[in-house]
C-alpha positions as CSV (number, residue, x, y, z in Angstrom):
1,F,72.3,8.0,131.0
2,D,74.5,7.1,133.7
3,A,77.5,4.5,132.4
4,P,78.8,3.3,135.5
5,E,75.0,2.4,136.5
6,S,74.7,0.9,133.2
7,S,71.9,2.9,132.2
8,F,73.2,3.9,128.8
9,D,69.7,5.9,128.0
10,V,68.1,9.2,127.8
11,A,64.7,9.9,128.2
12,I,63.2,12.0,125.2
13,M,59.6,13.1,126.3
14,P,57.3,13.8,123.3
15,I,56.3,17.8,123.0
16,D,52.9,18.6,122.0
17,G,51.3,15.2,121.7
18,D,53.8,14.3,118.8
19,S,54.4,10.7,118.4
20,S,56.6,11.3,115.8
21,V,60.9,9.3,116.2
22,K,62.9,11.1,113.6
23,A,66.3,9.3,112.7
24,V,69.1,11.9,114.7
25,E,71.7,11.2,111.6
26,S,71.7,9.2,108.0
27,G,72.4,5.5,108.4
28,T,70.8,1.9,107.6
29,V,68.1,0.0,109.7
30,I,70.2,-3.1,111.3
31,G,67.7,-4.1,113.8
32,I,64.1,-4.2,114.6
33,E,62.9,-5.8,117.9
34,R,59.7,-6.2,119.8
35,N,59.8,-7.0,123.8
36,A,57.2,-8.5,125.4
37,D,55.1,-5.7,126.3
38,A,54.8,-5.3,121.9
39,M,56.7,-2.2,122.3
40,A,59.4,-1.8,119.9
41,S,63.4,-1.0,119.1
42,I,64.8,0.2,116.4
43,T,68.6,0.3,115.5
44,I,70.3,2.2,113.2
45,Q,74.5,1.9,112.1
46,H,75.4,5.4,110.9
47,T,79.3,6.1,109.7
48,G,82.2,6.8,112.0
49,G,81.7,3.9,114.4
50,Y,78.2,5.0,115.2
51,I,74.8,3.3,116.6
52,S,71.5,4.8,117.8
53,I,68.7,2.7,119.5
54,Y,65.4,4.3,120.1
55,N,63.2,2.3,122.3
56,N,59.8,2.1,123.5
57,L,58.1,2.2,119.6
58,G,54.6,1.6,118.9
59,T,54.5,1.9,115.4
60,V,57.6,1.1,113.1
61,L,57.7,2.7,109.4
62,V,61.0,1.1,108.3
63,R,62.3,-2.2,108.0
64,K,65.9,-4.2,108.4
65,G,68.3,-3.1,105.9
66,Q,66.6,0.3,104.6
67,S,68.3,3.1,104.5
68,V,67.0,6.3,106.0
69,Q,67.7,10.0,106.0
70,S,68.6,12.3,108.9
71,G,65.4,13.6,110.2
72,S,63.0,10.8,108.9
73,V,60.2,9.9,110.8
74,I,61.1,5.9,111.3
75,A,58.4,5.4,114.2
76,H,55.9,6.8,116.5
77,L,56.4,6.4,120.2
78,S,54.0,3.4,121.7
79,P,51.2,5.1,123.4
80,T,50.7,4.5,127.5
81,E,47.4,2.8,128.8
82,L,43.9,4.3,128.2
83,S,43.0,6.1,131.3
84,E,39.2,5.3,132.5
85,D,39.4,8.0,134.8
86,D,40.4,11.0,132.5
87,H,39.5,9.1,129.1
88,T,43.1,10.0,127.8
89,T,46.2,8.5,126.5
90,T,49.5,9.7,126.5
91,N,52.9,8.7,124.7
92,R,55.4,6.8,126.5
93,E,59.1,9.0,126.8
94,L,61.4,7.6,123.9
95,C,65.0,5.7,125.4
96,F,67.7,6.6,123.2
97,E,71.4,5.1,123.0
98,L,74.0,6.2,121.5
99,W,77.0,4.1,120.9
100,R,80.4,4.4,119.4
101,N,82.9,1.6,118.3
102,G,80.8,-0.4,120.9
103,T,80.9,1.7,123.8
104,A,78.3,3.6,125.2
105,V,78.2,7.3,124.8
106,D,76.1,10.0,126.8
107,P,73.7,11.3,123.7
108,E,73.5,14.8,125.6
109,Q,77.5,15.0,124.6
110,Y,76.9,14.4,120.9
111,I,73.1,16.0,119.9
112,L,71.5,19.4,121.1
113,F,68.2,18.3,122.6
114,Q,65.1,21.0,122.6
115,Q,64.4,21.1,126.7
116,T,60.7,22.8,127.9
117,L,59.7,23.1,130.9
């Protein structure tokens, strides 16, 4: 996250190959979009003027207008290309944004993310 550089997301890597993406808080899905690479994004409106945005998604499990609960699985990450050399696939990182009242905020100031080394 670097607001002065217009980088409003944080990258979240999957743990143990789990591609599940969960809602950070209860809310209503207000947008689902697909980009030219067929990857999806989901936008959820929460109370208190917060909006969360989840990017680099493959399979979307919710629909626009749907209410979601905190911690519910809303999507799965889009896999990267299959490597012909090692015959493995990995999941892309989740690019996550958090906005409050129309202004991007640093998600790490609001959400405790698990860090592994």
